[in-house]
N, C-alpha and C positions, 0 to 999 in steps of 0.2 A: 193488788189489782182484784176486784170480786170476780167471780166465775158466773157473771151474768150476763146473758144476750141483750145487747143495747136496744134492741128493736122489739123482740119478741118477750123479753122479761123472764126468758127460760132460765133456772136456777138448777143448782145441785138437789139430788133428790135423795132420800135415804131408804135403805131396804136392808135385806139379809143376804148375807153369802152363805150358800147351803153347800156343805161339802159332800163328799161321795158317802160318806157315813150319817149324811143328814143331820150334821151339827151347823146350828146358825149362829153367826156373828154378824155385828151390823158391819154395814160398809155405805159408801156414798157414790152415786152414780152422777158423775159429773157430765154438763153439756158439752158438746162437742163444738168449742169456741174457735174461730178462725179471725185472724186479723185481715181484714179484707178493704180495699178501696172502691168506693162506689160513687158513681158520677152522676150529678143532678143535671137533668135535661134544662130545667128553667133557670137555673143559677149559672151552668157552665163552669162548675167548680166540681173537685173530686172531694171526698171525705173519707178519713180514714176510721172504720169502725169495727168494734170487735163482736162479731155476731155469730150465732151458731149456724150449722149447716143447714138445719130445717128453716132457720129465718131466711137464708140466702136463697132457698129454693121459693119462699114465699114472695120476697121481692121480685123474684124474676117471673113468679106466677102473676102477680098483680101489675106486672109491666114497668118496672122500674123502683128506684129509689123514691121519686116524687110521689108516684101513685100510692106506694106503701104507706109513707108518712102521714098523706093526707086522709087516707081511709083508718088509720091506726088511733086508737085512743091515747089519750095524753099518759093515762095511769100506767101503761105498758112500756112506755118509751123511758130512755134515760134522758139525763139533763142535756147531754150531748146531742141527741136525737132531737129534742123539743126544740134547741135553738135552731137545727136545721130546718124543721118544719115551720118555725115562725118566720125564718128567712123566705123560705119557699111562699108562704103565704102572703108576705108582703111584696115579693117581686110578682106573683100573679094579679095583687090588686093594683099595682102601678101599671101593669100591663093592659 
């Protein structure tokens, strides 16, 4: 399983670990991923996603999973999140 946020697309970054003696060695900065269950208000179902802590704050800030997915671009979403977004769009069109 890759270490990429399903909503924001945040992935590992690389940089230097710098010792007290100023020696530089390469390292990876991994995103803070959490397995969370988010509930869609439109669909009335819950979805289990692996998202970063910053992504979870963004979902809360935008007003929930539905609002976040509708505003997000398709390029940054995972295939699982795109399926949820399409289901939400279908449910809204039918209503």
